[in-house]
C-alpha positions in Angstrom: 11.8 10.5 -3.2 10.8 6.9 -4.0 12.4 3.9 -2.2 11.7 0.6 -0.6 12.4 0.6 3.1 14.3 -2.4 4.4 11.9 -5.3 5.4 12.9 -8.9 5.8 11.4 -11.6 3.7 10.3 -9.4 0.9 9.5 -11.1 -2.4 11.5 -10.6 -5.6 8.6 -8.6 -7.0 8.5 -6.2 -4.0 12.3 -5.8 -4.3 11.8 -4.9 -8.0 9.4 -2.1 -7.0 12.0 -0.8 -4.6 14.6 -0.8 -7.3 12.4 1.2 -9.6 11.8 3.7 -6.7 15.7 3.8 -6.1 16.1 4.7 -9.8 13.8 7.7 -9.4 11.1 6.6 -11.8 7.5 6.0 -11.2 6.4 2.4 -10.4 4.8 0.9 -13.4 1.4 -0.8 -12.9 2.9 -4.1 -13.7 5.5 -3.6 -11.0 2.8 -2.6 -8.4 0.6 -5.5 -9.5 3.6 -7.9 -8.9 4.3 -6.4 -5.6 0.7 -6.6 -4.4 -0.1 -9.9 -6.0 -2.5 -12.1 -3.9 -0.9 -15.3 -2.5 -0.7 -18.2 -4.8 -3.2 -21.2 -4.4 -7.0 -21.4 -4.0 -7.1 -20.1 -0.4 -9.7 -17.3 0.2 -7.8 -14.0 1.0 -9.4 -10.8 2.4 -7.3 -7.8 2.3 -8.2 -4.2 3.3 -6.9 -1.0 1.6 -7.1 2.2 3.8 -5.4 5.5 4.3 -4.7 7.2 7.5 -3.2 10.5 8.6 -0.3 10.8 11.0 -2.6 11.4 13.9 -4.8 8.4 13.2 -7.7 9.9 11.1 -9.2 7.6 8.6 -11.0 10.4 6.7 -11.4 14.2 6.7 -14.9 15.8 6.4 -16.2 12.3 6.0 -14.1 11.4 3.0 -10.7 9.7 2.6 -9.7 11.5 -0.5 -8.2 14.6 1.2 -5.7 12.3 2.8 -4.6 10.6 -0.5 -2.1 11.2 -3.2 -1.5 10.4 -6.9 0.5 7.4 -6.0 -1.9 6.2 -3.3 -4.6 6.3 -6.1 -2.4 4.2 -8.4 -2.0 1.6 -5.8 -5.8 1.9 -5.0 -6.4 1.1 -8.8 -3.9 -1.7 -8.8 -5.6 -3.4 -5.8 -8.8 -3.1 -7.6 -7.3 -4.6 -10.7 -6.2 -7.7 -8.9 -9.4 -8.4 -6.9 -12.3 -10.6 -7.7 -14.6 -8.6 -5.5 -14.6 -5.2 -3.7 -16.5 -5.4 -0.4 -17.8 -2.0 0.7 -20.2 -0.7 3.4 -23.3 1.2 2.4 -22.4 4.4 4.2 -19.1 4.5 2.2 -21.0 3.9 -1.0 -23.2 7.0 -0.2 -20.3 9.2 1.1 -17.7 8.3 -1.6 -20.2 8.2 -4.5 -19.3 4.8 -5.5 -19.5 3.8 -9.3 -19.1 0.4 -11.0 -15.7 -0.8 -11.2 -14.3 -0.6 -14.7 -12.3 -2.9 -17.0 -8.7 -1.5 -17.4 -6.6 -2.5 -20.3 -3.5 -2.5 -18.1 -4.8 -5.5 -16.2 -6.7 -7.3 -19.0 -4.1 -10.0 -19.7 -3.3 -10.6 -16.0 -7.0 -11.0 -15.1 -7.6 -13.3 -18.2 -4.7 -15.5 -17.2 -6.1 -15.7 -13.6 -9.5 -16.7 -14.9 -11.0 -13.5 -13.8 -13.7 -11.3 -15.5 -12.8 -8.0 -17.0 -13.6 -6.0 -13.8 -14.2 -6.9 -10.1 -17.6 -7.3 -8.7 -18.8 -4.7 -6.1 -20.4 -6.1 -3.1 -22.3 -3.8 -0.8 -22.8 -4.7 2.8 -26.1 -3.3 4.2 -28.7 -4.2 6.8 -31.3 -1.7 5.6 -30.7 -1.5 1.8 -31.1 2.2 2.1 -29.4 2.8 -1.2 -30.3 4.6 -4.4 -30.9 1.9 -6.9 -31.2 4.3 -9.8 -27.4 5.1 -9.4 -24.9 3.7 -12.0 -23.5 1.3 -9.5 -26.7 -0.7 -9.9 -27.8 0.3 -13.5 -24.6 0.2 -15.3 -22.2 -2.3 -13.9 -20.1 -4.7 -16.1 -21.1 -7.5 -13.7 -24.2 -7.3 -11.5 -23.6 -5.6 -8.2 -24.0 -7.7 -5.2 -25.9 -6.8 -2.0 -24.8 -8.6 1.2 -27.5 -8.5 3.9 -29.3 -10.5 6.5 -32.3 -12.8 6.3 -34.5 -10.1 8.0 -33.7 -7.3 5.7 -36.7 -5.3 4.6 -38.6 -7.3 2.0 -39.5 -4.2 -0.2 -35.9 -3.0 -0.3 -34.8 -6.5 -1.2 -37.4 -6.5 -4.0 -36.2 -3.0 -5.1 -32.6 -4.1 -5.3 -33.5 -7.2 -7.4 -35.6 -5.1 -9.7 -32.7 -2.8 -10.2 -30.5 -5.8 -11.4 -28.6 -6.3 -8.1 -28.1 -9.9 -6.9 -29.0 -10.1 -3.2 -27.0 -12.5 -1.1 -28.1 -13.4 2.4 -25.1 -13.7 4.8 -26.7 -13.4 8.2 -29.7 -14.8 10.2 -30.8 -11.3 11.5 -31.0 -8.1 9.8 -27.3 -7.5 9.5 -24.5 -9.4 7.9 -22.2 -11.9 9.6 -18.6 -11.0 8.5 -17.5 -14.6 8.3 -20.5 -15.7 6.4 -20.2 -12.8 3.9 -16.5 -13.9 3.2 -17.6 -17.5 2.7 -20.7 -16.5 0.5 -18.4 -14.6 -1.8 -15.9 -17.5 -1.9 -18.7 -19.8 -2.9 -19.4 -17.7 -5.9 -15.6 -18.1 -7.0 -14.7 -14.6 -5.6 -11.8 -15.6 -3.4 -9.5 -12.6 -4.0 -11.4 -10.2 -1.8 -10.7 -6.5 -1.1 -12.5 -4.3 1.2 -12.1 -0.5 1.1 -14.2 0.1 4.3 -15.7 2.0 5.7 -14.2 2.0 9.3 -17.2 0.2 10.8 -17.1 -2.7 8.2 -13.3 -3.0 8.6 -13.8 -3.1 12.3 -16.4 -6.0 11.9 -14.0 -7.9 9.8 -11.1 -7.4 12.3 -13.3 -8.5 15.2 -14.5 -11.5 13.3 -11.0 -12.6 12.7 -11.3 -12.8 8.9 -9.0 -10.1 7.7 -5.9 -11.6 6.4 -4.0 -8.5 5.1 -4.0 -4.7 5.6 -2.7 -2.3 2.9 -2.4 0.9 4.8 -1.2 4.2 3.3 0.1 6.5 6.0 -0.3 10.1 4.8 2.1 12.8 5.9 -0.8 14.9 7.2 -2.4 15.7 10.4 -6.1 16.6 10.8 -6.8 17.0 14.5 -10.5 17.0 15.2 -12.4 13.9 16.0 -12.3 12.0 12.7 -13.0 8.2 12.9 -10.1 5.9 12.8 -9.7 3.4 9.9 -11.5 0.8 11.9 -14.3 1.0 14.3 -17.2 -1.0 15.8 -16.8 -3.9 18.2 -13.5 -4.4 20.0 -11.5 -7.6 20.2 -10.7 -9.3 23.5 -7.0 -9.7 22.5 -5.4 -7.3 19.9 -5.0 -9.0 16.5 -1.3 -9.1 15.7 0.1 -8.4 12.1 3.5 -8.7 10.7 4.9 -6.1 8.3 5.2 -7.5 4.7 6.5 -4.4 2.8 7.0 -0.7 3.0 7.2 1.6 0.1 7.8 5.3 0.4 7.2 8.3 -1.9 7.0 12.0 -1.0 6.6 11.2 2.7 3.7 8.7 2.1 4.3 5.2 3.5 2.6 2.3 1.6 2.6 -0.5 4.1 1.4 -4.1 3.9 0.7 -6.1 7.0 -0.3 -9.8 7.2 -2.1 -11.4 10.1 0.1 -13.6 12.1 
C-alpha cells in the first residue's frame, strides 16, 4: 500500500506524491525530490535523515540497514541528491563503510539549476581524525571530502588528512567540534542545504545545540528489543525541542515522516 496520510499545510508537491501513492504506483524520483525540496531562499537549513524501529532502535547490530527498505533507500538517495553537503560522524563512516557521494543523472538538471555541483560534499565530524585515509571516501571523491574538527586535533592526523586530499575545517576551540560552528563553517563555503545522516551521537549534538531545522524519520515496522541506541544520543536538552509534522507518507507499513522545528 502507498498513500499520503492526512496532514494539514502540505505543499502541492507533497500532495502530488500522495496522489501517486493512491494510484498504486511507485513514487518517481522527481515527485520525491519535489516533496522533499529544501525551503526556498538563501537561509541555511540542516535536516537529518534517520530510521527507527517501532521500539525506538536506531540501528541493529550497529547498522541502520537492517531497519531499512527499498523505498527508504530511494528517499535516502533523493535527500542526498538535493543536498549541498552530507554531514556524518566518524563512527558512522567506519561502521557503515561510507563511500564518496556519486553524481546521479536523475538529479543532474535539478542540481545544475540550483547552482550545485554534480554531487554533494561529504563532511566528516571527528575530534581524533581516527580514519583510514586510504579509503575511496578520501582518495576518489568527485569533490574533496571535508574533515570538521577542533583546533586541538592531533597535528599528525590533520597532516595525514590533508596529504590524502581532504580539506580540514576547524570548527571548535578544543579537540572537538562545536555543532553551531560546524553549520556556520559549511554555510560560509556555500553549503547551505545541509543533510546529516548521523550517527546518533552527532544528531544528539545538533539537537542539543538547537541547530537542527528538520527531521526526516522513517519509522520501520520492526521491533528489535535489546539495547540498541536511539536515533539521537549524547547531551540532553533542558527543555525538549518541539517539532511540527510537515508530511507523512506510508508504504508497506513504513511511515516516512518529516518534522520541522517550531
